[in-house]
C-alpha positions as CSV (number, residue, x, y, z in Angstrom):
1,M,-155.1,79.4,133.7
2,M,-154.6,82.1,131.0
3,S,-157.2,84.8,130.6
4,I,-157.8,86.9,127.5
5,L,-158.1,89.9,129.9
6,D,-154.7,89.2,131.6
7,P,-152.8,92.4,131.6
8,Q,-149.5,90.5,131.2
9,Q,-150.6,89.3,127.8
10,T,-151.1,92.9,126.5
11,H,-148.4,95.2,125.3
12,R,-146.8,92.6,123.0
13,E,-144.6,93.9,120.2
14,A,-146.0,93.2,116.7
15,K,-144.2,92.1,113.6
16,I,-145.3,94.1,110.6
17,R,-144.6,94.1,106.9
18,Y,-144.7,97.7,105.7
19,L,-146.4,98.3,102.3
20,D,-147.1,101.4,100.2
21,A,-149.9,103.2,102.1
22,D,-150.7,100.2,104.2
23,F,-149.1,97.5,106.4
24,Q,-149.7,93.8,107.1
25,V,-149.6,92.3,110.5
26,I,-147.3,89.3,110.5
27,R,-147.3,88.6,114.2
28,E,-150.1,90.0,116.4
29,G,-149.2,92.6,118.9
30,D,-150.1,96.0,120.3
31,F,-147.1,98.1,119.2
32,V,-143.9,98.4,117.2
33,R,-140.8,100.3,118.1
34,C,-139.7,103.5,116.4
35,A,-136.5,102.9,114.4
36,A,-135.2,106.3,115.3
37,T,-136.1,106.6,119.0
38,G,-136.9,103.1,120.2
39,K,-140.1,104.3,121.7
40,P,-143.2,102.1,121.4
41,I,-145.8,103.1,118.8
42,P,-149.3,101.7,119.3
43,L,-150.5,100.1,116.0
44,T,-153.5,102.4,116.2
45,A,-151.2,105.4,116.0
46,L,-148.8,104.0,113.3
47,R,-148.7,106.5,110.4
48,Y,-145.0,106.7,109.3
49,W,-142.7,104.0,107.9
50,D,-140.1,103.3,105.3
51,V,-141.1,100.6,102.9
52,G,-137.6,100.0,101.5
53,R,-136.0,99.7,105.0
54,Q,-139.1,98.1,106.6
55,Q,-138.8,100.5,109.6
56,P,-141.6,102.3,111.6
57,F,-141.4,105.8,112.9
58,G,-143.3,107.6,115.6
59,S,-143.5,110.9,113.7
60,A,-142.7,112.6,110.4
61,E,-139.8,114.4,112.1
62,A,-138.3,111.1,113.3
63,A,-138.7,109.6,109.8
64,F,-137.1,112.6,108.1
65,G,-134.3,112.8,110.6
66,E,-133.4,109.1,110.1
67,R,-133.5,109.5,106.4
68,V,-131.1,112.5,106.6
69,R,-128.7,110.6,108.9
70,S,-128.6,107.5,106.7
71,S,-128.1,109.4,103.4
72,P,-124.6,109.3,102.0
């Protein structure tokens, strides 16, 4: 029997659509992965993303570093 409090059901990766100054949850989950580091970012802590590339970042430094690396 499945329980809503079952710890195995938590920590699921979410699917997000990143918008200007907001995001939309496409698939429910607890976190997304930083595009630069691969580390999980809890949705409650998600503050940085690239709308054009649809990528989340764990920090401003990670977002800026990825932007610099991907610039021609």
